[in-house]
N, C-alpha and C positions, 0 to 999 in steps of 0.2 A: 498103492501109488508109488511108481519109481521116483527117487529123489533126483533133483537136476541139480548138477554142481558144475560150476564153472571156474576154472583155474587160470589166471594168467601167468605168462612165463613158466609153462608147463612142460617144456622141452628138454629141461635139465635140470640137475641140482636138486635143491630143495621141493620146485614143483613137481618134478617126476616123481621124487620119492614119496610125496603126499599123494600123487594119484594111484601110486602102486598101494599104499596102505589104504587107501579109500575103498579101492577095489577089492582088496581082501578083507575088509570090513564088511564091506555092502556090495555083493556081485551084482545087484539088480539095479544100481542105481544109472542114471544117464550122465556120464561125464564129458564134458566139452573141454577142450585142450585150447586155450586162446593165446596164439603165439604170433610173434612176427615173421620168423623164419618157417614157411611151411614145409619146406623139406625135412628141416629137423624135427617139427611137429609130427610128420607123417613117420618119422623113424621112431619117435617117442611112441605113436600110436601101436605101430608093430610090434615093439618090445613089450608094451603093455598087453597086448594080445596074446603073446607067445604064453605068458602066465595065466591070463585070464581070457580064455578061449572065446567065451560066450559074453564078453563085456560089452556094453553099449558105449563107444568111445567115438565123439564128434569132434571134428577140426573146426578151427574158426580163426581166419586171418584177424590178427589184432596187434598193431604197434601203438601201444598207449603213449608214445612219444609224438604221435601226428594227431591233432584233431580230426581231420577228415577220415582217417582210419577208425578212430573210435566212434565215429558218428556213424559210418558204415557198418561196422561190426554191432553196433546196438541195434541198428535196423534188422540186421541178419539174426539176432538173438530174438528180438520181438517175432520175428516171422516164424521162427523155429518152436518156441517153447511158450507156453500158457502161464508158466511161473519159474522163479528160481528159489531152491531152497537154500544153497549155499552159493556165495561169490567170494572165492578167495584172491585177493589183490596181492600177488606174489611177485610180479614182474618188476624189475627195479636194475640200475645201472650205476657204477661208479667209473666214469671215464678217465683213463690217464692219472690213476692213483701214483702219487709220489711219498717216499718215505725219508724221513730225516734219518739218514742211516747212523748218524753219531748218537742220535736220541735213542735209536733202536738198540744199538749195541750197550749204551749204557743202560737202558732199562732192563735189557735182557739177563744182567748179573746184578739186580737190585731186587728190592723187597716189592717193588711196584710192577715186577713182572707179569703177573696174572692180569692185573688191570689194564697193562698195556696192550697185551693180546685181546683182551676180551671187548675193549672199547675203542683202541687206536687213539686214545686222547692225547693230543700233543705230539702225534706222530705221524698221521696221515692227512694229506691234502690231495686236492683234484683240480683239474683243469676242466671247467665247464665252458660251454659255448652256446650260441643261440642256435636254435632248430628252424624249420623252414617256416614255422608260424610266429616266428619272432619271440618265442620264448626260451628261457634258459633249460637246456635240454636235461639236466636232472630234475630239474623242479616239473618239468612238464611228463617225464617218463615214471617218476617215483609217485608224484603226488596228483598233479592237475588232471592228467590223463584218465587216472582211476576215478578221481571226483567227477568228471565229466560222464564217465560211463556210468556211475551210480546215478547222476542226474537224468541222464537219457533213459535208464532202466527202471525209473521209479513206478511205471505203472505195473512191471512185473514184480517189482521189489515190496512194494506196498501195496498189499491187497487184505481186503477185509476178510477176517477169518483164517488167515495165513500168515506164518512167522517165515522169515528170512533172515539169514545171517550174512553177514558182512565180515570178512576176516582179513587184516591187513599184516603183512609180514613187515615188520619193523626191525629194529637192530638196538642194542646195546649202545651203538655209537649215536644214538638218537640223543641229542644233547641240547639242551635250553640255552647255552651259551653260545652255541654255533647259530642260533635262529633269531631272526630280527623281524619283527610285526611292520616295520618301515621298510624292509628289503626282503619281501616273502619270496621272491625268487632266486635269492642270494647271488644277487649280480657283482656285488662289492665284496664277497667274502671268499675264502678258500677253502672252505668245508660244504660244498653243495649237498653231498650225501648225507652228512649228520643233519644238516638243515632240514632237508626234505623228509627225512625220517621223523624228525621231532614234529614236523607240521602234520604228517600222517597221524601221529598219535593225537594231536589235540583236533584235527576234523573226526577221527573216530568218537572222542567224547563229544562233540558238537551233534554228530550225527545222532547219537543217542539221545540228546535232549530233544533234538527236532522229530526224530522219526520211531521212537520206540512205540509211541501211541498208535503208530500205523502199522505195526508189526515188522519193522526193520530193526535188527540188533547188530551193533557193531563191536567188533573185538579186535585187540591187538596183541601180536605176538612177538617175542624174539627168539631165533632160532640158536642162539648162541654161535660159539666160534665154529663155523662149518667151513671145510676144505671144498671150495666149489671152484668153478672158473674164474668167478669175480675175485673169489681170496688169492688164487694162484697168480692173479694178475697185479697183484700188488707188489711182489718181490721178483726178482729173477728166480728162475728155476734152481739155481745151485744154492740160493739161500734157503730154499725150501728143503732141499737135501741135507742141507747142513742141521737145520733147526727142528726138522719134523721128530728126531728122537726127544728132543728136550720137551716139544709139545705134548708127546704120548705120556711122557713121564710127569710133567704138569698136571696131565688129565688124572691122575690119581690121587691129586690133592685138591681139585676145583671141579664143581659139577658144571661150570659154563663151558668147557671145552667138548662139545658134542661132536665135534671133527667131521663125522660121516652126514650126507644128506639125509639117510633115514632117520638118524637121531635128531637132526635139528628138525625134522618135520614133526617130531612127537607133539608140540603143543597144537599145531594145526590139526592133526589128527585127534587130539584128546578133546577139542572143541567141538569137533563133529560130533561127538558123543554127549554132549551137555545139553542141558534146558538153559536157554537164553535168561530166563527169569533168575536163575541162580548165579549168573557171572555179575562180577563187577565191572561197570562201565568205564572206572577210572584205573584199572588195572591192567597191566602189560602180562601176559601169560609166557613164561619163560620155559622152554625146551632146556632140560637139565639131564646130565649123564653122570652116574655115579662112578666111583674109581673103579666098580666091580662089573661097569657095563650097563646098567639098570637104567632105564630111560623113565623119567617123570616129568610132569607139569608143575610150575609153582607160580602163582600171582603175586607180581610185586607193584607197589604203588606208584604211579607216574608222576612225575614233577611236572603237573599241567596246570596253568591258570585259567580257569572256567571263563573269565572276561576276555581273556585274550584270544581263546579258543573261538569265541563268538565272533570277535573282530576279524579273525581268519577266514571264518567260514562266509561272513559277508564280503570279504576282499575277494573269496574266490568266485562267490556268486556273481559279483561285478565284473571280474576279469572273464567270466563265462560270457556275459553279454558282448563283451568288446571283443573277444576271439570269435563268436559266432557271427557278428556283424562284418568283421573284416574277412572271415572267411566268405560270407555271403557276397560281399562286394568283389572278391578275388574270381569267384565262380561266376559271376556275372560279366566280368572283363574276360574271362577265358571263353565265354559264350559268345560274347561280342566279337571277339576276336576270330573265332573259328566261323562264324556267318561272315565276316568280312572276307575270309580267305574262299569260302564258297562263292561269295558274290563276285568275286574277281576272276575266278576260274574261266 
C-alpha cells in the first residue's frame, strides 16, 4: 500500500529538497505538495517529475497563515485520502528580519561566531503584524495554522491500527528566552520567529503526550544553517557575497553549517526511515554535515517544561474555539450581505 505524505511549504528550499529525497527513497509513495503559491507549486511538481517520471504528486492550495485556507485544505485532504502516513509541517515565515550590524561584525571576528550564525541569538529581530484573522502573522503561519490543520485532520491522523507521523521543521533559533506563556502570539516582543519555533517544540511534546495512544507520533527537527530564500532575506546580497567564503571555511570546523537545502533536509528524511517507538519525544533531531560533506542526524534534548507545554496546548485549544466562532460570525455576515445585495437588485 502506497504511503501518503503531505509536505507544507514544499515548493522551494528544504521542503522541495525533502520531496526530492523522499521520492528517491520510495518512488511509490503519494506525495502532496501543500503550498500557498500554486504557480510555484506547479513548477516544483514539474521539476520533481523530471527526475521521477512515474511519481504520484498531488497539489493542494494551503496558506497556513489563514484559518479559512487551513479549513478548506483540510476538507480537501479528507476527501482525497483515507489516511495520512506522514505530515511534514515545514512552511514558515520570518518577515522583515533586521540585523544589528554592529553586533554582527563584532561577533564575526569573535569566538562566538559559530553560535552567532547557528542561532542568531542577540542579533536578529523581526517586525510582525496582524493578519486578516486578527492573529499575529508569524504565530499564525509557523504554529497555529499547523496546529489547526492537525486538529482538523485528526480523523485521518488518529486511526486504530495505523501509525501517523507529524514532523515539525523547527530551528536552533527556538529559544525559551524568546517565548512567554502570557504572550503566546508574541505581540509584545521583537523575536516572533524564535518564539513561534519554541512554541512548536512544546506543542510537539504535548501532542505525543495526548496522541501517542491513538497512533499519532510527533517529532521536531532542526535543519541547521541552510541558505534558502528566507536566509538570504536577512542580509543585503552584497553581505552574503562577502561572508559566504567565511561560512564555507567555518563549515570545516562545525557540523551545524549544512548550508544546502538537500543537507538541511537530512533529519526530515532520516525520520522517514525510523520506527516512531524508537524516537525520543523530547529530542530535537538535528541535520548535521561533517567537514568532509557527510550528512547525518543527531538527537539533542530540548529545553522544554512539560507543564508549560500543557498550558500552551490548552491555550491553543481555547484560541481555536474563539477563531472558529469569529470565522462563523464573519461568514454569516458575508452571507447576509450577499442576500441583501440580491434582494435590492
